[in-house]
C-alpha positions as CSV (number, residue, x, y, z in Angstrom):
1,M,3.8,-7.3,-8.0
2,G,6.0,-9.5,-5.9
3,F,6.2,-9.4,-2.1
4,I,7.8,-6.2,-0.6
5,P,8.7,-6.6,2.9
6,A,7.8,-4.2,5.8
7,L,10.5,-4.6,8.6
8,N,9.1,-5.6,12.2
9,T,5.6,-4.6,10.9
10,V,2.3,-6.6,11.3
11,R,-0.4,-6.1,8.7
12,V,-3.8,-6.2,10.5
13,A,-6.9,-6.8,8.6
14,L,-10.1,-5.6,10.5
15,E,-12.8,-8.0,9.1
16,F,-16.2,-6.6,9.5
17,T,-19.6,-8.2,8.7
18,S,-22.0,-5.5,7.7
19,N,-25.6,-6.4,6.5
20,G,-24.3,-9.9,6.0
21,Q,-21.5,-8.9,3.8
22,I,-17.7,-8.8,4.6
23,C,-16.0,-5.4,4.6
24,V,-12.1,-5.0,5.5
25,N,-10.0,-2.3,6.6
26,I,-6.2,-2.7,6.9
27,I,-3.9,-0.9,9.3
28,F,-0.2,-1.4,9.9
29,L,1.5,-1.7,13.3
30,N,5.3,-1.2,13.6
31,K,7.8,-2.0,16.4
32,S,11.5,-1.2,16.8
33,T,12.5,-4.9,17.4
34,T,11.6,-8.4,16.1
35,V,8.0,-9.3,15.7
36,F,7.2,-12.4,17.5
37,S,4.1,-14.7,17.0
38,T,3.2,-14.2,20.5
39,D,2.7,-10.5,19.8
40,F,-0.4,-11.3,17.7
41,V,-2.3,-12.2,20.9
42,S,-1.6,-8.8,22.4
43,I,-2.5,-7.0,19.2
44,A,-5.8,-8.9,18.9
45,S,-6.6,-8.1,22.5
46,V,-5.9,-4.2,21.9
47,I,-8.1,-4.2,18.9
48,R,-11.0,-5.9,20.6
49,S,-10.6,-3.4,23.4
50,W,-10.3,-0.5,21.1
51,F,-13.5,-1.5,19.1
52,S,-15.6,-2.4,22.0
53,T,-14.8,0.6,24.2
54,Y,-14.4,3.6,21.4
55,M,-16.1,2.4,18.2
56,K,-19.1,0.1,18.6
57,G,-21.3,3.0,20.3
58,S,-21.3,4.9,17.2
59,L,-22.2,2.1,14.8
60,G,-25.2,0.1,14.1
61,N,-26.1,-3.4,15.2
62,S,-26.0,-4.7,11.5
63,L,-22.1,-4.4,11.9
64,S,-19.9,-6.5,13.8
65,L,-16.2,-7.0,14.1
66,S,-15.9,-10.7,13.2
67,R,-12.1,-11.5,12.6
68,I,-8.7,-10.0,13.1
69,S,-6.1,-11.4,10.7
70,M,-2.4,-10.7,11.2
71,R,0.7,-11.1,9.3
72,D,4.3,-10.4,10.1
73,M,5.4,-8.5,7.0
74,T,9.1,-8.7,7.6
75,T,9.5,-11.7,5.4
76,E,7.5,-13.4,2.7
77,N,6.8,-16.5,5.0
78,G,6.3,-14.5,8.1
79,D,3.9,-15.7,10.9
80,I,0.1,-15.3,10.5
81,L,-2.7,-15.6,12.8
82,D,-6.5,-15.2,12.3
83,S,-8.1,-14.4,15.6
84,V,-11.9,-14.9,16.4
85,V,-11.3,-14.9,20.2
86,D,-14.2,-13.0,21.9
87,L,-15.7,-12.2,18.6
88,P,-17.9,-11.1,17.0
89,I,-18.4,-7.6,18.8
90,V,-21.6,-6.1,17.5
91,G,-22.5,-2.3,17.2
92,T,-24.8,-0.7,19.6
93,L,-27.4,1.3,17.6
94,A,-30.7,-0.6,16.7
95,Q,-32.0,1.9,14.1
96,E,-32.4,1.1,10.4
97,P,-28.9,0.4,8.8
98,L,-27.5,2.4,5.7
99,P,-26.3,0.2,2.8
100,N,-22.7,-1.0,2.8
101,N,-21.5,1.3,0.1
102,V,-22.2,4.4,2.4
103,A,-18.9,5.0,4.1
104,L,-17.0,7.6,6.1
105,A,-13.3,8.4,5.1
106,C,-10.9,8.3,8.0
107,S,-7.6,9.7,7.0
108,F,-4.3,8.8,8.7
109,R,-1.8,11.7,8.5
110,T,1.7,11.7,9.2
111,G,2.8,15.2,8.9
112,K,4.3,14.6,5.4
113,A,2.9,15.5,2.1
114,G,2.2,12.9,-0.7
115,K,0.3,9.7,-1.2
116,S,3.2,7.7,0.3
117,Y,2.6,9.4,3.7
118,R,-1.3,9.3,4.1
119,G,-3.5,6.3,4.7
120,R,-7.1,5.8,5.3
121,A,-9.9,3.6,6.5
122,Y,-13.5,3.6,5.2
123,M,-15.9,2.9,8.1
124,V,-19.4,1.5,7.5
125,G,-22.2,0.5,9.7
126,F,-24.2,3.7,10.2
127,T,-27.8,4.2,10.6
128,E,-30.3,6.4,9.0
129,N,-30.9,8.6,12.0
130,Q,-27.3,9.6,12.0
131,I,-27.3,11.4,8.7
132,G,-28.4,14.8,7.4
133,G,-28.3,15.1,3.7
134,D,-24.8,14.1,2.5
135,H,-23.2,14.4,5.8
136,L,-22.9,12.3,9.0
137,D,-23.9,14.1,12.2
138,S,-21.2,15.7,14.3
139,T,-21.5,13.3,17.2
140,P,-20.5,10.1,15.5
141,V,-17.8,11.9,13.5
142,A,-16.2,13.2,16.5
143,A,-16.4,9.8,18.3
144,L,-14.9,7.9,15.3
145,A,-12.0,10.6,15.1
146,L,-11.4,10.1,18.9
147,G,-11.7,6.3,18.6
148,W,-8.9,6.1,15.9
149,S,-6.8,8.4,17.9
150,Y,-7.1,6.1,20.9
151,L,-5.9,3.1,18.7
152,N,-2.6,5.0,18.4
153,T,-2.3,5.3,22.2
154,L,-3.3,1.7,22.7
155,S,-0.9,0.1,20.3
156,L,2.0,2.0,22.1
157,V,1.1,0.0,25.2
158,I,2.3,-3.1,23.6
159,G,5.3,-1.6,22.0
160,Y,3.8,-0.9,18.6
161,T,3.2,2.3,16.6
162,H,0.3,2.7,14.1
163,V,2.1,3.6,10.8
164,V,1.3,4.4,7.2
165,A,3.0,1.8,4.9
166,S,4.0,2.9,1.4
167,F,4.9,-0.1,-0.9
168,Q,5.2,1.8,-4.1
169,H,6.7,5.2,-5.4
170,N,5.7,6.7,-8.8
171,L,4.0,3.5,-9.5
172,A,7.1,1.5,-9.1
173,P,7.5,-1.2,-6.2
174,R,9.9,-0.2,-3.5
175,A,12.5,-2.7,-2.3
176,T,11.3,-2.3,1.3
177,A,8.2,-0.5,2.5
178,V,8.6,3.1,4.0
179,L,6.9,3.2,7.3
180,T,5.8,6.6,8.8
181,P,4.1,7.0,12.2
182,V,0.5,8.3,12.1
183,T,0.4,11.6,14.0
184,Q,-3.1,12.8,13.4
185,I,-6.6,11.3,12.5
186,I,-8.8,13.4,10.3
187,V,-12.6,12.4,9.8
188,N,-14.6,14.5,7.2
189,D,-18.3,14.3,7.9
190,R,-19.1,14.3,4.2
191,L,-20.2,10.7,3.3
192,D,-18.4,8.6,0.6
193,T,-19.3,5.7,-1.4
194,Q,-17.5,2.3,-1.9
195,R,-19.1,0.9,-4.9
196,R,-17.5,-2.6,-4.4
197,R,-19.3,-2.8,-1.1
198,L,-22.8,-2.7,-2.6
199,P,-25.0,-5.4,-1.7
200,V,-24.6,-8.5,-3.8
């Protein structure tokens, strides 16, 4: 599939190191005006602050935010930046870590039905004392839901909106990505698995 533009939108890859393995979550940030390369510095700063303040306290010290990779999706040859400034930021909890394939789905809702209007991130980095059976304890679940919600607020400070970006419809590529603001974060306490994150 060829390049599909997402106007005035930055693709942000949050690169984590978990138990020595790289795990990545992707989010999209959109603004109403042109994306400038200088915006990347502000975005990286917001992401670092967000992870340090709202996320790392619920995650084990086997996980760290190690890189923030950004790309302007307006054009195929848009600006890029890989930021490692003031990174890594390491999780707080010192208990025994769970395997990398054990993940928690964080769903990004937009108030519209359909796959084109729903995004998600799969968080890793949990510890054995945080789980009961097939479920993550209520405290880290609530903290992660609140943390993702704060990202929506923090990005607004620098003129960006956290959006779901849809690049296909009925398995066909779109001419331009459809961008829909995230209005709600849902975190289900049932643990999921990502087989491709199994230790190598």
